[in-house]
C-alpha positions in Angstrom: 102.7 24.2 93.3 103.5 27.0 91.0 105.5 29.8 91.3 103.3 33.0 91.1 103.7 36.1 89.0 105.2 38.9 91.2 103.0 41.3 92.5 105.7 43.9 91.1 105.4 42.7 87.4 101.8 42.9 87.4 101.3 46.2 89.1 103.9 47.7 86.1 101.6 46.5 83.5 98.3 47.6 85.2 99.9 51.1 86.4 100.7 51.2 82.0 97.7 50.1 80.8 95.0 50.7 83.3 93.4 54.7 83.4 91.5 54.7 86.7 88.0 56.8 86.4 87.2 56.5 89.9 84.0 58.6 88.8 82.9 55.5 86.8 79.1 55.1 87.9 78.2 51.1 88.5 77.2 49.3 85.8 74.0 46.9 86.0 74.3 43.7 83.6 70.7 42.6 83.1 71.7 39.4 81.6 72.4 38.0 85.1 71.1 41.1 87.4 74.1 41.7 89.0 76.0 45.4 88.8 80.0 46.1 88.8 80.0 48.9 91.2 83.7 49.1 92.6 85.4 51.4 90.2 88.9 49.7 90.3 86.6 46.7 89.2 84.7 48.4 86.2 88.0 50.1 84.7 90.2 46.6 84.7 86.8 45.0 83.3 86.7 47.4 80.4 90.6 47.4 80.2 90.6 43.7 79.8 87.7 43.0 77.2 84.7 43.0 79.4 82.3 40.2 78.7 84.3 38.5 76.1 86.7 37.5 78.4 85.4 37.7 81.8 81.3 37.1 81.3 79.0 38.7 83.1 79.2 39.2 87.1 77.8 36.5 89.0 78.1 38.4 92.3 78.4 41.3 94.5 81.5 42.5 95.8 82.3 41.1 98.8 85.0 40.0 101.6 86.4 36.5 100.7 90.0 35.2 103.0 90.8 39.0 103.7 90.6 40.7 100.3 87.0 42.7 98.3 86.8 40.4 94.9 83.8 40.0 92.8 82.7 36.6 90.8 82.5 36.6 87.2 81.2 33.5 84.6 84.7 32.9 84.0 86.8 34.8 86.6 87.4 36.2 90.1 88.6 40.0 90.2 90.5 40.6 93.5 91.8 43.9 95.2 95.0 43.8 96.1 96.9 45.5 98.7 98.4 48.0 96.7 94.9 49.0 95.7 95.5 47.4 91.8 93.3 45.1 90.7 94.4 41.1 90.0 92.9 38.0 89.1 92.3 34.9 91.8 94.0 31.8 90.4 90.4 30.0 90.4 91.9 26.3 89.8 94.7 26.5 92.8 94.0 23.8 96.1 91.6 25.5 98.4 89.3 27.1 95.2 88.4 24.8 91.9 91.3 22.1 91.5 89.0 19.8 90.3 89.0 17.6 86.9 85.9 16.4 86.3 83.1 19.2 86.4 79.3 18.7 84.1 80.7 15.3 82.5 83.9 16.9 81.3 87.1 15.8 82.0 89.6 18.2 82.2 93.5 17.7 82.5 95.2 18.1 85.6 98.4 20.0 87.0 101.0 18.4 85.4 104.8 18.6 87.4 106.9 17.8 83.9 105.4 21.3 83.0 104.9 23.3 86.0 108.0 22.4 86.8 109.9 23.7 84.4 108.0 27.5 83.9 110.4 30.5 84.2 110.8 32.2 87.6 109.5 35.1 88.2 112.7 36.6 89.7 114.5 35.8 86.5 115.3 39.4 84.9 114.0 37.7 81.6 111.3 36.6 83.1 108.6 38.4 80.7 110.1 36.7 77.1 111.0 33.1 79.2 107.1 33.1 80.3 105.6 33.8 76.7 107.6 31.6 75.2 106.9 28.5 77.9 103.2 30.0 76.6 104.5 29.0 73.2 105.7 25.9 73.8 102.8 24.2 75.8 99.8 25.8 74.2 100.4 24.9 70.3 98.0 26.0 67.9 98.2 22.6 66.1 97.9 19.2 68.1 97.7 16.1 66.8 96.6 17.6 63.8 93.8 19.6 65.0 93.7 23.2 64.6 93.7 23.5 68.3 94.4 27.6 68.2 95.4 27.5 71.8 98.3 30.1 71.7 96.6 32.3 69.1 93.5 32.1 71.6 95.6 33.3 74.4 97.6 35.9 72.5 94.4 37.5 71.3 92.4 37.4 74.3 92.9 41.5 75.1 93.2 43.3 72.1 95.0 46.2 72.0 91.8 49.0 71.3 90.7 46.9 75.0 93.9 48.1 76.5 94.8 51.2 75.5 91.5 52.9 74.0 93.1 56.1 73.8 95.1 55.2 70.9 98.1 55.2 73.0 99.1 51.6 72.5 102.4 49.8 73.6 101.8 46.3 71.3 104.6 45.3 73.4 102.9 45.1 76.4 100.3 42.9 75.1 101.1 39.5 75.5 102.0 40.2 79.3 98.5 41.6 79.6 97.3 38.4 78.3 99.4 36.6 80.6 98.1 38.5 83.6 94.2 37.0 82.4 95.4 33.3 81.8 98.5 32.8 84.1 101.0 30.2 82.3 99.9 26.3 81.5 99.7 24.0 84.1 99.2 21.1 82.1 99.8 19.5 78.2 96.8 20.0 75.9 94.5 16.4 76.3 91.5 15.0 75.0 88.5 14.7 77.0 88.4 11.0 77.2 84.7 10.7 77.1 84.6 13.1 73.6 87.5 13.0 70.9 85.8 16.5 69.8 86.5 18.2 72.9 90.5 18.9 74.0 91.6 20.9 77.0 94.0 23.0 78.2 94.9 24.0 81.6 96.7 26.8 82.9 96.8 29.0 86.0 93.5 31.1 86.2 91.5 29.0 83.3 90.8 26.2 80.9 90.9 26.6 77.3 88.5 24.5 75.4 88.9 23.5 71.8 85.9 22.1 70.2 86.9 20.1 66.7 82.7 20.3 65.8 83.1 24.1 65.6 86.5 24.7 65.4 86.4 27.6 68.7 88.6 27.6 71.1 87.1 29.6 74.5 87.3 29.2 78.1 85.3 27.3 80.5 83.2 29.2 82.5 85.1 28.1 85.9 83.3 31.1 87.6 80.4 29.7 87.5 81.2 26.6 89.0 83.1 27.9 91.7 80.2 29.6 92.9 78.1 26.6 92.3 80.4 24.8 95.1 79.9 27.8 97.4 75.9 28.0 97.0 75.4 24.8 96.5 72.8 25.6 94.1 73.1 24.3 90.4 76.3 22.4 90.9 77.0 19.2 88.6 77.1 15.8 90.7 80.5 15.0 89.7 81.9 18.4 91.0 79.7 18.2 94.1 81.3 14.9 95.2 84.7 16.0 94.5 84.1 19.2 96.4 82.1 17.6 99.5 85.2 18.2 101.9 86.2 21.5 100.8 85.9 24.3 102.9 84.0 26.2 100.7 81.1 24.0 99.9 78.1 25.0 100.4 78.7 27.6 102.8 76.4 30.6 101.9 73.9 30.8 104.4 72.2 34.1 104.7 70.4 33.2 107.7 73.5 34.4 110.1 75.4 37.4 109.9 78.7 36.8 108.2 76.6 34.5 105.2 79.0 31.5 106.0 77.3 27.7 107.4 81.1 27.4 108.7 82.8 30.5 109.4 85.7 29.0 110.9 87.1 27.0 108.1 86.8 30.9 105.7 88.5 33.0 108.4 88.4 37.2 107.3 85.6 36.0 104.8 82.0 37.3 104.6 79.6 36.4 101.9 76.3 37.9 103.4 73.9 38.2 100.4 77.1 38.0 98.3 75.1 36.2 95.5 72.1 38.0 95.6 70.7 40.4 92.7 70.6 43.7 92.9 67.9 45.3 94.1 67.0 42.0 96.4 67.3 42.9 100.1 68.2 40.2 102.5 67.3 41.1 106.1 70.2 41.3 108.0 70.1 38.3 110.8 69.9 38.9 114.6 72.9 37.2 115.8 71.8 34.3 117.7 72.7 34.1 121.7 73.9 30.5 123.0 71.6 28.7 124.8 72.3 28.8 128.5 72.7 25.2 130.2 71.8 25.0 133.4 75.5 25.3 135.6 76.2 21.8 137.6 76.8 24.8 140.5 77.0 28.0 141.4 79.1 30.1 139.3 80.8 33.4 141.2 80.1 36.6 139.8 83.6 37.2 139.0 83.9 34.4 136.7 80.7 35.1 134.9 81.8 37.4 131.3 81.3 40.9 130.9 80.2 42.9 128.1 82.5 45.7 127.0 81.1 48.8 128.6 80.9 52.0 126.4 83.7 54.5 128.4 82.1 57.4 130.2 83.1 59.8 127.6 85.3 59.5 124.4 89.1 59.8 125.1 90.7 62.6 122.7 94.8 63.3 122.5 96.3 65.5 120.5 97.1 69.0 120.3 95.0 71.7 122.4 93.8 73.1 119.4 93.0 69.6 117.5 91.4 68.7 120.7 89.1 71.6 120.7 87.8 71.1 117.1 86.9 67.3 118.2 84.7 68.9 121.1 83.4 71.3 118.8 82.4 68.4 116.2 81.0 66.4 119.1 78.8 69.0 120.3 77.3 69.8 116.5 76.6 66.0 116.9 75.1 66.0 120.0 73.5 68.8 119.8 72.2 68.6 116.2 72.0 64.7 115.5 72.0 63.3 118.5 70.9 59.5 116.9 74.1 59.6 115.0 75.9 61.0 118.1 74.8 58.2 120.0 76.1 55.6 117.7 79.3 57.2 117.6 79.5 57.3 121.6 78.5 53.5 121.6 81.4 52.6 119.0 84.2 55.0 119.3 86.0 54.9 122.4 89.2 57.2 121.2 90.1 60.0 118.5 93.5 60.5 118.8 95.9 62.8 116.5 98.3 61.3 114.3 101.0 62.1 112.3 101.1 59.0 110.0 100.9 59.6 106.4 97.4 59.0 106.5 94.1 58.6 109.1 93.2 55.3 109.9 90.6 53.7 111.7 91.6 50.9 114.4 88.9 48.6 115.0 90.0 46.2 118.2 90.4 49.6 120.1 87.6 51.3 118.5 89.8 53.9 118.0 90.0 57.2 115.2 93.8 58.0 114.5 93.0 61.7 112.3 95.6 63.7 110.8 94.7 67.3 111.0 95.2 67.6 107.0 92.2 65.0 106.5 90.2 66.0 109.3 89.9 70.0 108.3 90.6 70.1 104.3 92.6 73.1 103.3 89.8 73.9 100.7 87.4 75.2 103.3 89.9 76.9 106.0 88.3 79.7 105.7 85.0 78.6 107.0 85.8 77.3 110.7 82.0 75.8 111.1 82.2 74.3 107.7 85.4 72.7 108.5 84.2 71.3 111.8 80.7 70.2 110.4 83.1 68.2 107.8 84.5 67.0 110.4 81.7 65.6 112.4 80.2 63.5 109.2 83.8 61.6 109.1 83.5 61.3 112.8 79.9 59.5 111.9 81.1 58.0 108.9 83.9 55.8 110.3 81.9 55.2 113.5 79.6 53.1 111.1 82.7 51.0 110.0 83.4 50.0 113.9 79.8 49.2 114.0 80.4 46.8 111.1 82.9 45.3 112.1 82.1 44.6 116.2 78.5 43.1 115.0 80.5 40.6 112.2 79.1 42.9 108.9 81.4 43.3 106.3 83.0 46.9 106.9 84.7 47.1 103.4 83.5 46.8 99.9 81.2 48.7 98.3 77.6 48.0 100.4 79.6 48.6 103.5 80.9 51.9 101.8 77.5 52.9 100.8 75.8 52.4 104.0 78.5 54.5 105.8 78.4 57.5 103.1 74.6 57.7 103.4 74.9 58.2 107.4 77.1 60.7 106.8 75.0 62.8 104.4 72.1 62.4 106.7 74.0 63.4 109.5 75.4 66.8 107.4 72.2 67.5 106.4 71.4 67.7 110.3 74.5 69.4 111.2 75.4 72.1 108.1 75.2 75.7 108.2 73.2 77.2 105.7 75.1 79.8 103.8 75.5 78.3 101.3 73.0 75.7 101.6 73.8 72.1 102.0 77.1 71.8 100.0 78.9 69.1 102.1 75.5 67.3 102.6 74.9 67.4 98.5 78.5 66.6 97.5 78.4 63.4 99.3 74.8 62.8 97.9 76.6 63.3 94.5 79.2 60.3 95.5 76.4 58.3 96.1 74.5 58.8 93.1 78.4 58.3 91.2 78.3 62.0 89.9 81.4 62.4 92.0 84.2 60.9 92.0 84.6 57.8 94.8 84.9 59.5 98.3 87.6 57.4 100.7 87.3 57.5 104.4 89.1 60.5 104.9 89.4 62.2 101.7 88.4 66.2 101.8 85.1 67.2 100.0 85.4 69.4 96.2 86.1 73.1 96.5 83.5 75.1 98.1 81.5 77.9 96.6 81.9 81.0 97.5 79.9 81.6 101.1 78.0 85.0 101.7 80.2 86.0 105.0 83.3 84.0 105.4 84.4 83.4 109.1 88.3 83.6 109.4 89.7 80.5 111.4 90.4 80.8 114.8 
């Protein structure tokens, strides 16, 4: 329907205004009982007006149609492929395209509006987009001071976007365009209440109340959540959404949390809408009942489980193979429970020259760069290098396990589980001179005292050891 603002354009704005602070600790909002735990989401939230703009968080972070997202009362934050943060167009088809919600009647998307919108490929898109908003979001309409454009342009303040004082005022209109998107309708009275005037945007609905003179956004994130969970869903919205693929999908009795998984690929909403501190037991996948066969089935036709290889295949330089075997030996002799899990879920470890290490889940393969597995900060001590590598193997085996079991394998909860098991394994395999540096580093990451640690990142620089051993 609407030409979407280009990813490169929004990425440029984000790069100029956001100063990501990966060490930000999770922040709990008692008003709703949910935390913002992803440091990128929290940084975006803080630099875009916080509660005033988005409302409070109303979900945990979870996987939704291939992306990590978190729901807020007025918006849904989304982690984009380039690692930046953006907003879902909540009002698009397939999400919340409805016009009658909780007794209010909102304007539908108007082709005469969105068909005249500027193209993101236009070199002058930025200025044309703001002119377009001015034209279709008037401050005065039908004799009323609706303040639509004023509300738009003042959504995010200079202090919100540039708290360090290095403000770039010319970017502010584009930052607010990032929040709202473009208008997709003209102003319209609520047919049942002429004190209310609504204006539809790509990512929100503005509501002017004549009785108070206030213009603000509708809590559309709350309504999208109600469609998915079936909780507190207004009857008029339920009637319209009953054929949606999102409708009443939330079901924690299944591993993915989805009542109809086929309708929402690349999605896992298990426990997504449970408040902090609420522990939902992971359900055991139900076995498919076996119907009596009409005739004997030949043994060859019976499905066979994927066997665990007799040994993990290791490929790469002789040095890489030797170090990998040493790391696995440490797990086998000092942390056998972790080793058993690695053996169960990792079939192959191979050296790679790619820009970064990675996991190939379908083939259960760890592709490892030497620089990632053996950080230069620990090059003087071979034992510590191998111990760190052993912890990385445990960490990434957990992500394969999560994927194989149908659980979320990305996002805050999945990463926290992997880090916790990595810490526990390091506590078993690590040497004690000085004691437990690697284990304590991962523990600091879990407690928010240390920067967020990716799957293959190196630990902080080591403390001096009493008897360093040269690398062989």
